[in-house]
C-alpha positions as CSV (number, residue, x, y, z in Angstrom):
1,X,240.6,173.9,225.0
2,X,241.1,173.0,221.4
3,X,239.4,175.6,218.7
4,X,236.9,173.0,216.4
5,X,235.3,175.0,213.1
6,X,232.5,173.3,211.5
7,X,231.9,174.7,207.7
8,X,228.2,174.3,207.9
9,X,225.5,174.3,210.5
10,X,224.5,171.1,211.9
11,X,222.3,170.0,214.7
12,X,223.2,172.4,217.8
13,X,221.7,169.6,220.4
14,X,224.9,167.4,218.8
15,X,227.3,170.5,218.7
16,X,226.9,171.5,222.0
17,X,228.7,168.7,223.8
18,X,231.6,169.9,222.1
19,X,231.3,173.5,223.4
20,X,231.5,172.5,227.3
21,X,235.1,171.9,226.7
22,X,236.0,173.8,223.1
23,X,236.0,176.8,221.4
24,X,233.9,175.9,218.5
25,X,233.3,177.9,215.4
26,X,230.3,177.2,212.9
27,X,230.8,178.9,209.3
28,X,228.5,178.4,206.3
29,X,230.6,177.2,203.8
30,X,229.0,176.1,200.3
31,X,229.1,175.9,196.8
32,X,226.6,178.7,196.4
33,X,228.6,181.1,198.5
34,X,232.2,181.1,197.9
35,X,233.0,177.7,199.4
36,X,236.3,177.6,197.5
37,X,239.9,176.3,198.6
38,X,241.1,179.5,199.8
39,X,237.8,180.1,201.8
40,X,238.2,176.6,203.6
41,X,241.5,177.6,204.5
42,X,240.2,180.7,205.7
43,X,238.3,179.1,208.4
44,X,240.3,176.1,209.2
45,X,243.2,178.2,210.0
46,X,244.8,177.4,213.1
47,X,241.8,175.2,214.1
48,X,242.6,172.0,215.9
49,X,239.6,169.7,214.7
50,X,237.4,170.1,211.7
51,X,233.8,169.3,210.8
52,X,233.1,169.0,206.9
53,X,230.6,168.1,204.4
54,X,230.4,166.9,200.8
55,X,231.0,170.0,198.8
56,X,234.1,171.4,200.9
57,X,237.3,171.0,199.0
58,X,239.3,169.6,201.2
59,X,242.3,169.3,199.5
60,X,246.1,168.8,199.5
61,X,246.4,172.0,199.3
62,X,243.8,172.9,202.2
63,X,245.6,170.6,204.4
64,X,249.1,171.8,204.2
65,X,248.1,175.1,205.2
66,X,246.2,173.7,208.2
67,X,249.0,171.5,209.1
68,X,247.8,171.8,213.2
69,X,244.6,169.6,212.4
70,X,244.2,166.4,214.3
71,X,241.1,165.4,212.5
72,X,238.8,165.9,209.7
73,X,235.5,164.2,210.6
74,X,233.6,164.3,207.5
75,X,229.6,164.6,208.2
76,X,228.8,162.2,205.6
77,X,229.4,158.6,204.2
78,X,231.0,160.3,201.1
79,X,234.2,161.6,201.2
80,X,235.6,161.9,197.5
81,X,235.8,165.7,198.5
82,X,238.7,164.8,200.7
83,X,242.7,164.3,199.4
84,X,242.7,161.2,201.8
85,X,246.7,160.9,200.6
86,X,247.5,163.8,201.7
87,X,245.4,163.5,204.9
88,X,247.5,160.3,205.4
89,X,250.9,161.8,204.2
90,X,250.6,164.6,206.8
91,X,249.1,162.3,209.7
92,X,246.0,163.7,209.6
93,X,243.3,161.2,210.5
94,X,239.9,161.5,208.5
95,X,236.4,159.9,209.9
96,X,233.0,159.8,208.7
97,X,229.6,159.0,209.3
98,X,229.1,155.1,207.7
99,X,225.9,152.8,208.7
100,X,223.7,155.6,210.2
101,X,221.9,157.1,207.3
102,X,221.1,152.9,205.7
103,X,217.6,153.5,206.5
104,X,216.6,156.7,205.7
105,X,218.8,156.7,202.0
106,X,216.9,153.4,201.5
107,X,213.3,154.4,202.3
108,X,214.1,157.4,199.9
109,X,215.2,155.5,197.1
110,X,212.4,153.3,197.4
111,X,210.3,156.8,197.5
112,X,211.8,158.1,194.6
113,X,211.4,155.1,192.8
114,X,207.6,154.7,193.4
115,X,206.8,158.2,192.1
116,X,208.9,157.8,189.0
117,X,207.1,154.1,188.3
118,X,204.0,155.9,189.3
119,X,204.2,159.2,187.4
120,X,203.7,161.0,191.2
121,X,205.2,164.6,189.6
122,X,203.0,164.6,186.3
123,X,199.9,163.6,188.3
124,X,200.4,166.4,191.2
125,X,201.2,169.0,187.9
126,X,197.8,167.5,186.2
127,X,195.8,168.0,189.3
128,X,197.4,171.4,190.5
129,X,196.6,172.7,187.0
130,X,192.7,172.1,187.5
131,X,193.1,169.6,184.9
132,X,191.2,166.5,187.1
133,X,187.7,166.6,185.7
134,X,187.0,162.8,186.4
135,X,188.4,159.2,186.8
136,X,189.8,157.9,183.1
137,X,191.0,154.6,182.7
138,X,193.8,155.9,180.7
139,X,195.3,158.5,182.2
140,X,198.6,159.0,183.8
141,X,199.4,155.0,183.4
142,X,202.2,154.1,185.7
143,X,204.3,150.7,186.2
144,X,203.8,148.5,188.7
145,X,206.7,147.3,190.8
146,X,205.2,143.3,191.4
147,X,207.5,140.3,189.0
148,X,209.6,143.6,188.0
149,X,213.8,143.2,187.9
150,X,215.0,145.6,189.9
151,X,219.0,145.9,189.1
152,X,221.0,147.5,192.2
153,X,225.0,148.8,191.1
154,X,226.8,148.3,194.5
155,X,225.0,145.6,197.1
156,X,226.5,147.4,200.1
157,X,224.9,148.4,203.4
158,X,222.3,150.8,201.5
159,X,222.2,148.6,198.6
160,X,221.3,146.1,200.9
161,X,218.3,147.7,202.7
162,X,216.9,148.8,199.0
163,X,216.4,145.1,198.3
164,X,214.9,144.4,201.6
165,X,212.3,146.9,200.8
166,X,211.5,145.7,197.3
167,X,211.2,142.3,197.8
168,X,208.2,143.9,199.5
169,X,207.4,144.9,196.3
170,X,207.2,141.3,195.0
171,X,210.4,142.6,192.8
172,X,213.2,140.6,191.6
173,X,216.5,141.2,192.7
174,X,219.7,141.2,190.8
175,X,223.3,143.3,191.7
176,X,226.5,144.1,190.2
177,X,229.5,144.9,192.3
178,X,232.9,144.9,192.1
179,X,233.6,143.3,195.2
180,X,233.8,139.8,195.6
181,X,231.1,137.9,196.0
182,X,228.9,137.4,199.1
183,X,226.5,134.7,199.7
184,X,225.9,135.0,202.8
185,X,224.1,138.5,201.8
186,X,222.9,137.7,198.7
187,X,220.6,134.7,200.4
188,X,219.5,137.4,202.9
189,X,217.9,140.1,200.2
190,X,217.5,137.0,197.4
191,X,219.8,138.8,195.3
192,X,221.3,137.6,192.5
193,X,224.4,138.8,191.5
194,X,225.2,139.4,187.6
195,X,227.6,141.5,185.6
196,X,227.4,145.3,184.8
197,X,225.6,143.9,180.9
198,X,223.6,141.6,182.1
199,X,222.0,144.2,184.5
200,X,222.1,146.9,181.8
201,X,219.7,144.7,179.7
202,X,217.8,143.1,181.8
203,X,216.7,145.5,184.1
204,X,213.2,146.9,184.5
205,X,214.3,149.4,187.3
206,X,218.3,150.2,188.1
207,X,219.7,151.9,191.4
208,X,222.6,153.1,192.3
209,X,224.1,153.0,195.7
210,X,228.5,153.0,194.8
211,X,230.4,155.0,195.7
212,X,232.2,158.0,193.5
213,X,235.9,156.7,192.5
214,X,237.9,157.3,189.0
215,X,235.7,153.4,187.5
216,X,232.2,154.8,188.6
217,X,232.5,158.3,187.5
218,X,229.6,158.3,184.5
219,X,229.6,154.5,184.5
220,X,225.6,155.7,183.5
221,X,226.8,157.3,179.9
222,X,225.0,157.2,176.7
223,X,226.4,153.6,176.1
224,X,224.9,152.3,179.3
225,X,221.8,153.7,178.7
226,X,221.0,152.3,175.3
227,X,222.2,149.0,176.8
228,X,219.3,149.5,179.4
229,X,215.9,148.1,178.9
230,X,213.5,150.4,176.8
231,X,211.0,152.0,178.8
232,X,213.3,151.0,182.0
233,X,213.4,153.6,185.7
234,X,216.9,154.7,186.7
235,X,217.3,156.2,190.7
236,X,220.5,157.3,191.6
237,X,220.6,158.1,195.4
238,X,224.2,158.0,195.3
239,X,226.8,160.2,193.8
240,X,225.6,162.7,190.7
241,X,228.9,162.4,188.9
242,X,228.0,158.6,188.7
243,X,225.7,160.0,185.9
244,X,226.0,161.9,182.8
245,X,223.7,163.9,182.9
246,X,223.2,165.1,179.4
247,X,222.9,161.6,178.3
248,X,220.6,160.8,180.5
249,X,218.1,163.8,179.3
250,X,219.2,162.5,176.0
251,X,217.8,159.0,176.9
252,X,214.7,160.6,178.6
253,X,213.3,162.9,176.2
254,X,213.9,160.2,173.7
255,X,211.2,158.0,175.5
256,X,213.9,155.6,175.6
257,X,213.6,155.4,179.7
258,X,210.3,155.5,181.0
259,X,211.4,157.6,184.0
260,X,213.9,158.7,186.2
261,X,214.3,159.6,189.9
262,X,217.5,161.5,191.2
263,X,218.3,163.0,194.0
264,X,222.1,163.9,193.8
265,X,223.3,165.8,190.5
266,X,226.9,165.6,188.4
267,X,227.4,169.2,189.4
268,X,225.3,169.7,192.5
269,X,223.7,172.0,193.1
270,X,223.6,173.1,189.4
271,X,221.4,170.9,187.1
272,X,221.5,170.1,184.2
273,X,218.6,172.7,182.5
274,X,216.9,169.6,180.0
275,X,216.0,167.8,183.8
276,X,213.7,170.9,184.5
277,X,211.9,170.6,181.2
278,X,210.9,166.9,181.8
279,X,207.8,165.8,183.0
280,X,209.5,162.1,183.4
281,X,211.8,162.4,186.2
282,X,211.5,163.3,189.4
283,X,214.1,165.5,191.3
284,X,215.6,165.7,195.3
285,X,217.7,168.4,196.7
286,X,220.3,166.0,197.9
287,X,217.9,164.3,200.9
288,X,218.4,160.8,201.0
289,X,219.8,161.2,204.7
290,X,217.3,164.1,205.9
291,X,215.6,163.2,208.4
292,X,215.9,164.5,212.2
293,X,216.8,161.3,213.6
294,X,219.4,160.6,211.3
295,X,221.0,164.2,210.8
296,X,221.5,164.3,214.5
297,X,223.1,160.8,214.5
298,X,225.2,162.0,212.1
299,X,226.4,165.1,213.8
300,X,227.0,162.8,216.7
301,X,229.1,160.5,215.4
302,X,231.4,163.4,214.0
303,X,231.1,164.8,217.6
304,X,232.5,161.5,219.2
305,X,235.3,161.2,216.4
306,X,236.6,165.1,217.1
307,X,236.1,164.2,221.0
308,X,238.3,161.3,220.4
309,X,241.1,162.8,218.2
310,X,241.6,165.6,220.8
311,X,241.9,162.9,223.5
312,X,244.3,161.2,221.6
313,X,242.1,157.9,222.1
314,X,241.3,155.5,218.8
315,X,239.5,157.2,216.6
316,X,235.5,155.9,215.5
317,X,234.4,156.0,212.4
318,X,238.0,156.5,210.8
319,X,238.9,155.9,207.0
320,X,242.5,157.3,207.0
């Protein structure tokens, strides 16, 4: 019987599969309750397998302190919290949950885009504050999407799914991606590849779907924001540190950007205080994959990876 440690509660109906053959220990470790390296080490010491989340620091120090690990199964697509190089050196496989949250995150991206463009946050407050007295021709005017240019940073699974949805709203799709051009994908989503400078200058809406790495950290900084169209909208459902929040607050306050929709944050769960003060930003607590179906599927993929690793079989969804 192997010892499997899960750092945070997951859908129990999926985890119960592991309990039939193994010891399963579920913690609740996060940045809000001392989720630092020491606590992760304490939890994982003696474990044969770990299922972790994005805000768990699975560093080289953590991995070295837990040499019995046969797998770290990350319950997310992103895995920049895991020191993959150290895992490779220590021969500890790492898996993630690709693909399964594509549609949920693309749907939520469009929800943020629409809420920002049509000023739903402001409208909701206007109504709740009792200020709605009559229909007004010039009240709370937003931005229509038909005929507007959507600039997608990262035309991977989620970026492509967003493009397909945006086509239904009559938007023109451009994208920037550091990878090689993919004519087949471009034809499928009717997307035109442009350089980053052009995307910034010509997009009415920019949505971010790139991984977090050294090159993408603060990709959207003060300089990039200044090069965006006046009145443009920014949506981020990728990773928080891709955007310099202080610079974004300045751009929103000045009116250079019309609005923003954010599901992820630079120092999550902390937010730049200026974001709370602004009416033209829609905020969500990292809900991109938050459907019952998707979260169960993510947990199921981790269970599959752990089960394979403990049985000595090829590990599905392996990234390292």
